[in-house]
C-alpha positions as CSV (number, residue, x, y, z in Angstrom):
1,M,27.1,46.7,19.4
2,P,24.7,47.5,22.1
3,T,24.4,44.5,24.6
4,G,20.8,44.2,24.2
5,L,21.5,43.5,20.3
6,V,24.4,41.2,21.0
7,A,21.6,39.6,23.7
8,L,18.8,39.2,20.9
9,L,21.1,37.9,18.1
10,D,22.4,35.1,20.8
11,D,18.8,34.0,21.3
12,V,18.0,33.6,17.5
13,S,20.8,31.8,17.0
14,I,20.0,29.4,20.0
15,I,16.6,29.1,18.4
16,A,17.7,28.6,15.3
17,R,20.3,25.9,16.3
18,A,17.4,24.3,18.3
19,A,15.0,24.1,15.0
20,A,17.5,22.9,13.3
21,A,18.3,20.1,15.6
22,S,14.3,19.5,15.6
23,L,14.2,19.1,12.0
24,D,17.4,16.4,12.1
25,D,15.3,14.8,14.6
26,V,12.3,14.8,12.7
27,S,13.7,14.0,9.3
28,A,15.7,10.9,10.9
29,A,12.5,9.9,12.5
30,A,10.5,10.1,9.2
31,A,12.9,8.0,7.3
32,K,12.9,5.3,9.9
33,A,9.3,5.1,10.2
34,G,8.4,4.9,6.8
35,S,11.2,2.2,6.3
36,K,9.2,0.0,8.3
37,A,6.4,0.3,6.1
38,A,8.4,-0.7,2.9
39,G,6.5,-4.1,2.8
40,V,2.8,-2.4,2.4
41,V,4.8,0.5,0.1
42,I,5.8,-2.6,-2.5
43,D,2.1,-4.3,-2.0
44,D,0.5,-0.9,-2.7
45,A,2.6,-0.7,-5.9
46,A,2.0,-3.8,-7.1
47,V,-2.0,-3.7,-6.5
48,T,-2.3,-0.3,-8.4
49,P,-1.4,-1.1,-11.9
50,S,-4.3,-3.8,-11.8
51,Y,-6.8,-1.1,-12.0
52,V,-5.2,0.9,-14.8
53,T,-4.2,-1.7,-17.3
54,D,-7.6,-1.7,-19.3
55,F,-7.5,2.0,-20.0
56,T,-6.5,3.1,-23.5
57,P,-3.3,4.9,-23.5
58,D,-4.3,8.2,-23.3
59,R,-6.7,7.9,-20.2
60,E,-3.6,5.7,-18.5
61,L,-1.9,8.9,-16.6
62,P,-5.1,10.6,-16.0
63,V,-6.4,7.7,-14.0
64,I,-3.2,7.5,-12.3
65,W,-3.4,11.0,-11.4
66,R,-7.2,10.3,-10.1
67,I,-5.8,7.9,-7.9
68,A,-3.2,9.6,-6.6
69,R,-5.2,12.4,-5.6
70,G,-7.4,10.0,-3.9
71,S,-4.6,8.7,-1.8
72,F,-3.3,12.0,-0.9
73,F,-6.6,13.0,-0.1
74,N,-7.0,9.7,2.1
75,K,-3.4,10.0,4.0
76,L,-3.4,13.9,4.7
77,V,-7.0,14.9,5.1
78,I,-8.7,11.4,6.5
79,L,-6.0,9.1,8.2
80,L,-3.7,11.6,9.8
81,P,-6.2,13.0,11.7
82,A,-7.8,10.2,12.5
83,A,-4.1,8.7,13.8
84,L,-3.8,11.6,15.7
85,L,-7.2,11.6,17.5
86,L,-7.4,8.0,17.8
87,S,-4.0,7.7,19.7
88,A,-4.5,10.7,21.9
89,F,-7.8,9.8,23.2
90,L,-8.5,6.1,21.9
91,P,-5.7,3.9,21.2
92,A,-7.8,1.2,21.8
93,A,-9.8,1.5,18.6
94,I,-6.8,1.5,16.0
95,T,-6.2,-2.2,16.2
96,P,-9.8,-3.6,15.5
97,I,-10.3,-0.6,12.9
98,L,-7.0,-2.1,11.0
99,M,-8.3,-5.4,11.4
100,A,-11.6,-4.9,9.4
101,G,-9.6,-2.9,6.8
102,G,-7.3,-6.2,6.3
103,L,-10.6,-8.5,6.0
104,F,-11.5,-6.2,3.5
105,L,-8.1,-6.8,1.6
106,C,-8.4,-10.5,2.2
107,F,-12.2,-10.2,0.7
108,E,-10.9,-8.6,-2.5
109,G,-7.8,-11.0,-2.8
110,A,-10.1,-13.9,-2.3
111,E,-12.5,-12.7,-4.6
112,K,-9.6,-12.5,-7.4
113,V,-8.6,-15.9,-7.0
114,M,-12.0,-17.4,-7.1
115,E,-12.5,-15.5,-10.6
116,K,-8.9,-17.0,-11.7
117,L,-10.2,-20.4,-10.7
118,G,-13.4,-20.2,-13.3
119,G,-15.8,-18.5,-10.3
120,E,-18.3,-15.7,-11.6
121,K,-16.5,-12.7,-12.4
122,H,-17.2,-9.2,-10.8
123,G,-16.5,-5.9,-12.3
124,E,-16.1,-5.0,-16.0
125,T,-13.0,-4.6,-18.1
126,L,-12.7,-2.9,-21.6
127,A,-13.1,-6.5,-23.2
128,D,-16.6,-6.6,-22.1
129,Q,-17.1,-3.3,-23.8
130,P,-19.3,-1.1,-21.3
131,T,-21.5,1.2,-22.6
132,D,-20.7,4.1,-20.2
133,L,-16.7,4.6,-20.1
134,A,-17.3,7.6,-17.7
135,A,-19.0,5.2,-15.3
136,F,-16.4,2.5,-16.2
137,E,-13.8,4.7,-15.0
138,E,-15.3,5.9,-11.9
139,Q,-15.7,2.7,-10.8
140,R,-12.1,1.8,-11.3
141,V,-10.5,4.7,-9.9
142,S,-13.1,4.4,-6.9
143,G,-12.0,0.7,-6.2
144,A,-8.5,1.7,-6.3
145,V,-9.1,4.7,-4.0
146,R,-10.8,2.4,-1.6
147,T,-8.0,-0.5,-1.7
148,D,-5.4,2.4,-1.2
149,L,-7.2,3.8,1.7
150,I,-6.7,0.6,3.7
151,L,-2.9,0.1,2.6
152,S,-2.6,3.9,3.5
153,A,-4.3,3.2,6.8
154,E,-1.9,0.3,7.6
155,I,1.5,2.5,6.4
156,M,0.5,5.2,8.8
157,A,-0.5,2.8,11.7
158,I,2.9,1.3,10.9
159,T,5.0,4.7,11.2
160,L,2.7,5.9,14.0
161,S,3.5,2.8,16.2
162,D,7.5,4.1,15.9
163,L,6.5,7.6,17.3
164,T,5.7,7.0,20.3
165,E,8.3,9.4,22.2
166,Q,7.4,12.2,19.7
167,S,5.3,15.2,20.5
168,I,1.7,15.5,19.0
169,F,3.4,18.1,16.5
170,Q,6.1,16.0,15.7
171,Q,3.7,13.2,14.9
172,G,1.7,15.0,12.5
173,V,5.0,16.4,10.7
174,I,6.3,13.0,10.2
175,L,3.1,11.4,9.1
176,A,2.5,14.0,6.5
177,I,6.2,13.6,5.3
178,V,5.7,9.9,5.2
179,G,2.5,9.9,3.3
180,I,3.6,12.6,0.8
181,A,7.0,10.7,0.1
182,I,5.2,7.2,-0.1
183,T,2.6,8.3,-2.5
184,V,4.9,10.1,-4.9
185,L,6.8,7.1,-5.3
186,V,4.2,4.5,-5.1
187,Y,2.1,6.6,-8.1
188,G,5.4,7.6,-10.3
189,A,6.3,4.0,-10.2
190,V,3.1,3.4,-11.4
191,G,3.2,5.8,-14.3
192,F,6.1,4.2,-15.4
193,I,5.1,0.7,-15.4
194,V,2.0,1.5,-17.7
195,K,3.5,3.8,-19.8
196,M,6.7,1.2,-20.3
197,D,5.0,0.2,-23.9
198,D,4.6,3.5,-25.1
199,I,8.2,4.3,-24.0
200,G,9.2,1.3,-26.0
201,L,7.6,2.2,-29.0
202,H,8.9,5.7,-29.3
203,L,12.7,4.0,-28.7
204,A,12.0,1.4,-31.2
205,E,11.7,4.2,-33.9
206,K,14.9,6.0,-33.0
207,Q,18.0,5.9,-35.5
208,S,20.1,4.2,-32.6
209,S,20.6,0.4,-32.0
210,L,20.5,0.7,-28.8
211,A,17.6,2.6,-28.4
212,R,15.8,0.4,-30.9
213,A,16.9,-2.7,-28.9
214,T,15.9,-1.2,-25.6
215,G,12.7,-0.3,-27.0
216,A,12.1,-3.8,-28.1
217,M,12.9,-5.0,-24.6
218,L,10.6,-3.1,-22.8
219,L,7.7,-4.2,-25.4
220,K,8.6,-7.5,-24.7
221,A,8.6,-7.1,-21.1
222,M,5.7,-5.2,-20.5
223,P,3.4,-7.9,-20.8
224,I,5.3,-10.2,-18.5
225,L,5.6,-7.2,-16.0
226,L,2.1,-6.6,-15.8
227,T,1.1,-10.3,-15.4
228,V,3.5,-10.6,-12.8
229,L,2.4,-7.7,-10.7
230,A,-1.3,-8.7,-11.2
231,T,-0.4,-11.8,-9.8
232,V,1.7,-10.2,-6.6
233,G,-0.9,-7.6,-6.1
234,T,-3.3,-10.5,-5.4
235,L,-0.9,-12.5,-3.3
236,A,0.1,-8.7,-1.5
237,M,-4.0,-8.3,-0.7
238,L,-3.7,-11.7,1.0
239,W,-0.6,-11.7,2.5
240,V,-1.1,-8.1,3.9
241,G,-5.0,-8.7,5.1
242,G,-3.8,-12.0,6.7
243,Q,-0.9,-10.4,8.5
244,I,-3.1,-7.3,10.0
245,I,-5.4,-10.1,11.2
246,L,-3.2,-12.3,12.9
247,H,-1.2,-9.4,14.1
248,G,-4.4,-7.8,15.3
249,S,-6.2,-11.1,16.8
250,E,-2.6,-11.2,18.7
251,Q,-3.1,-7.7,20.5
252,L,-6.6,-8.8,21.3
253,G,-5.6,-11.2,23.4
254,L,-6.0,-14.3,20.7
255,H,-2.4,-15.5,20.5
256,G,-2.7,-19.2,19.2
257,P,-2.8,-18.5,15.6
258,A,0.1,-15.7,15.6
259,E,2.1,-17.8,17.8
260,M,1.8,-20.9,15.3
261,A,2.7,-18.8,12.5
262,H,5.7,-17.4,14.3
263,A,6.8,-20.9,15.2
264,A,6.6,-22.3,11.9
265,Q,8.7,-19.2,10.9
266,H,11.9,-19.7,13.7
267,A,11.5,-23.3,13.2
268,V,12.4,-22.9,9.3
269,E,14.9,-20.2,10.4
270,A,16.4,-22.7,12.9
271,A,16.6,-25.6,9.8
272,A,18.0,-23.0,6.9
273,G,21.0,-21.5,7.9
274,P,22.1,-18.7,6.0
275,L,19.5,-18.9,4.1
276,G,16.7,-18.7,7.4
277,G,16.2,-15.0,7.8
278,V,14.8,-15.1,3.8
279,L,12.7,-18.4,4.3
280,G,11.3,-17.5,7.7
281,W,10.3,-14.6,6.3
282,L,8.5,-16.2,3.4
283,T,7.0,-19.0,5.9
284,Y,5.3,-16.4,7.8
285,A,4.3,-14.2,4.6
286,V,2.6,-17.7,3.3
287,I,1.0,-18.5,6.6
288,S,-0.5,-15.3,6.7
289,A,-1.5,-15.5,3.0
290,I,-3.3,-19.1,3.7
291,V,-5.3,-16.8,6.7
292,G,-6.0,-14.0,4.1
293,L,-7.3,-16.3,1.6
294,V,-9.2,-18.8,3.9
295,L,-10.9,-15.7,5.5
296,G,-11.6,-13.8,2.8
297,A,-13.2,-16.7,0.6
298,I,-15.4,-17.1,3.8
299,V,-16.1,-13.2,3.4
300,A,-17.0,-13.3,-0.4
301,S,-19.1,-16.4,-0.3
302,V,-21.2,-14.4,2.5
303,V,-21.2,-11.4,0.5
304,H,-22.3,-13.1,-2.7
305,V,-24.9,-14.8,-1.2
306,V,-26.5,-11.5,-0.1
307,A,-25.8,-9.9,-2.6
308,K,-28.0,-12.6,-5.0
309,A,-30.7,-12.7,-2.4
310,R,-31.1,-8.6,-3.1
311,G,-31.1,-9.1,-6.5
312,K,-28.1,-7.4,-7.0
313,H,-25.0,-8.5,-8.8
């Protein structure tokens, strides 16, 4: 074999090994960075079903697909380039932008709490018999995509914070992998949740006693699960929003609120023994949710006063 061809094949094998190693590095970094965003992913999965449950069965999956498309657009078209540009040229702007998004989550969560406590309801449901179902669907999808944008921004920011040693190209690839995987995971789970009653009804009509028992269980569990998810979704908005505000204010030099929250967390961890880790985390989450509720209630009150002054609902 000519020596030139041998040298070429040797160069190709070296390049192939380097590419494989690079892919391994990217995969490992994507898994590690994505796992750090797990808390926000759970929040996203808990929040989303509340935007779908008022629809008739034939519109549930199409609405979920529309929201999922919006989520892909949020992550890959808006947030990924924005995250890379901000990371490269204006990293100081990332924290204030995230805090603004966190405040929006606090506002949405607090508004839901205020409605549950007897406050004025904002937004239609099918029980209100909307005259324009297409507009009703558009409003729900827009609200879900808007909330997804905030949660997706937090996911991308958490992911990016773990990629400081990667090149700009690797950062982009990893953010894209994490964004796609999380979107498929979240909206696949949401699709299964909202169709549980249809699956249960289908199984209940089977001949097998096991299938019928499983179908009956799913039918009974569905209303309970949706109620739990609605509650968790509201709490998640407040928790994540409050946590973003606490963490962001600490990064901007206002250390007091975050330090007090962490002090309470560490005190519980020290006093709780084997359960310290779990109860400490829960303590910080509760404090974050309280901060989110207070800030969100202030924002909601101001928004409602301004809206009424302008003659808008």
